[in-house]
N, C-alpha and C positions, 0 to 999 in steps of 0.2 A: 499437383495431384499426388495422392498417396498411392504409389504403385504396389506397395507390399500388403495392402489391405489390413494393416494393423488397426487395433482400436487405439485411438488417440484421445487423451484427456489433458486439457490445459487449465490450470488455475491462473487467472489473469488479474488477480488483485481484488480490490484496490490496496494501495499501500496504507499503513496504519490501521489494518484490520486483522491483526494477528498473523500476518503473512510469515514473519520470521519464525514464530512458534510452529506453524504448520510445516514449514520447510525444514526445520532442524529437528523437530521432536515428533511429528506425526507422520508425515509422508514417508520418511525412511523406514518406519516401523510397519508399513502396510505389506501384507502378503498377497500375492496373486497379481501384482502389477509392478512394472519396472519404473521406479522413480529416478529421474535425472536431476541432479542437484542444480540449484538456480544459478550457480556461478559458471556453469557451462550451457546455460539456456540458449545463448545466441547461436549455438551450433545445432539447434533442433532439426533443421532441414537435413543436414548431413547425417545426424543420428538416426532419424527415421528412414532415410534412404538406405543406410547401411543394413537395417532390418534385422538386428540381432535378437529382438524381442517382439512378441506378438501384441503386447499391451504396454503402452507408455503413458506415464504421467509427467508433465512438465509444469513448472511453477515459476511465475515471475510477476511481481506487483507492478502493474501499469497505472499511472495516473494521467498525466497530460499526454503521455505517449500511447494511450489506449487504442485509438483508432488506427494509427500507423502500424502498431505491433500486432494487433488482433487481425488486421487485414492480411498480414503475412501468414498467419495461421490459416485463415480461410482459403488463401491461394494454395497452401499445401494440401489441405483437405477440408472441404465443406462439411464432411461427416464427423468432424471433431466434436467431442463433448466439452463444453465450457463450464467452468466453475467460477463464479464471481461472488465476492462478499462485499456488502455495502454497509456503511455506517452513517448514522444520521448526520446531515450536513454540518450542523453546528458543532457537534462533538468531533467530527472528522477534521474539519478545517482548523479547529483549535489544536488538535494533535499535530497537524501539518505545520501549524505556526510555531509550535514548540520546537519541532525539528529544525525549522528554518532559523530560529533564533540560536539554537545550539550550534548550527553550522555557520553562524556569523551574520545572520540577517539583522538589519537595523530598523526596519519599518515597525510602527506600532500596529497592533492587531486590526484596528479599524481602517488602516491604510493597506495592510497586507491583503485583505479582501474588501475592496472598496465598493459598497453597495450603491453609492451615488454616481460616481463618475467613472468607475471601472478602470482606475489607474493603478491598482495594486499589483504586487508581485504575482499574485494569483488572480486570474480573470474570472468574471462571473460564469462564463461558459464552462470553465474547468470543474464546476461543482454540479453541473446538471448530469444526473446519473441515468435518468430514464432514456435519453437518447442512446446511451451505451447499451442498455438492454434491448432497445429497438434494433440497434446495429447487429447485435448477436442474433436476434430472431431472424433478421433479413439475410444474414450471411452464412448461417449454419443450419443444417438439416435436423440436428439432434436437439432435443429440449435441453436448455441449460439448467444448471443447479444454481439458483439464486438464494444466497443466505444473508443473514443480517448479523453484524458483529455483536449486537446487544444480546442475541440468543446464546452466543458462546459463553457470556458471563452468567446467564441465567441457568443454563444446563449444558455444561461442556461435553458430557458424554453423549447426550442426545444430538448435539451439534456435530460431533465427530462421527457418530453413527450415520447421519444423513450423508456425509461425504463418502464414507466407506461403502455404503449401500449403492450410491450413485456410481462409484468406481467398480462395483462388484468385486471388492477386495475385503480382506479380513485384517483385524488387529486385536490386540489385547489391551484393555484400558490400563491394566497393571504395568504395561511397558511405557506408558505415556507420562511424562513429567508435566503436570498441569500448572506449575508455578510460572509466573510471568517470565518471559525470556530476558527482558531487560528491565532493570529498575529505572523508573522515570526520574529525570532530573527535576528538582524542585523549582517552583517559580522563583524563589530567592536566588538560586544558582543561575537560572536563565536570565534574570534581570541584570545580574552583574556581568554576565557574558555579553549581553546586548550593549551594556554601557562601556565595558573596558576591553573587549576582545579586539585585537588588531585586524581580525578578518572582517571585511565588509562584503558580504555575499552579493550585494546589489551593485558593487563597483569593483568586480574582480579584474585583476590585471593578468593578461596572458602574454607570456614571453615567447619569443621565437625559439629559444633553446629549451628543450624539454627538461634537461637536467636542472637548469636554473628554476624553471617553473616548479619542479618537484621539491627542490630545496626550500624555496620561498614558502610554498604551500605547507610543507611539513613543519617548518619552523613556526608558522602562524598557528597551525593545528595544535602543536605542543603548547604554545602559550594559551590558546583557547581552552585547552583541557586543564591547564594549571589554574586558570581563573575559575573554571567549573568546580574543581575539587577544593580550591582555596576559599571558595565562597562560604564553606561551612565554618570558617574561622571568623567570619564577619557577622556582627549582630544583624538580625533580620529587621526589615522595615515593613510596616503595615500601610505605608502611605501610597503605595503603588501596586496595582495588580498587573500581571503579565497579560492575561486575556480578559478584556473588558466584558463583564457579564451582560451588560445591556446590548452591546454590539453582537455578542454571541446569540442572544435571544432574537435579535433582528435577522440574523442569518437564518435561524430556524424558520422564522415567519416568511422570509423571502423565498425559501425553497420548499415550503410546505406542500405546494401542489405537486412538485416534482417527486417528493418523498412518497406522497400518497399514490402516485402513479406507479412507483417502484413496488410498493406493497401489493397493489392490485395485479401488477404483472407477475409477481412471484406466486400469487395465489392462483392465477389463471394458466401461466405458461411454464413455471418452474417444474422440474422433474421431482 
């Protein structure tokens, strides 16, 4: 329970929905609310208990940890205001897949999210967003702010205004760098990483010695990035696509009902 009666706001993701942009370029520029950087997010119960500020904003992108982590927030204070940003399933999982490949994943896209047998690195249940919204509605007393990633691209200022209004905070659009935070790696680079990287995210080895684990991981990480940057020196091939368009379309169709429920929830319950 929040004994200090502060106003608490938590941005709970999802990942790959401009979270890094918000955390580094927008939230720190807000006036009238104290933003706690995401790298010390895990200390939020102690920070709130310390009570140095009346209004707090925390941010951390949850994906498969959503329910576990959001329940911790609810136990701290059911009166917390929740911000969540959703992205259409097919676009979102394609972006997650690119990150997975960049980090050493070896599965093909149609195996990464397996719509037939559910044997992929990501499970079908991990892409159902509406139960997340239902969880927020059941565990918190305040109306959440539900936003859609696509709207940020259409009108970034309007998107940011909705967040600042929800937070009852102010900002100047002139202070915000709206350029993408990270330039995306090309499919060509990622295909070569998938083929040649010594990292296999699906078969990671964990050593009992932390120092050995760190040295092995950093060595592979370095080689992984050498492949990424060296890929630009290798002629591109058009014979293979990283994200199969037909499978991505099937993902959209598979989760169409869930997406529609999310839209209706936002229209009915979102602040």
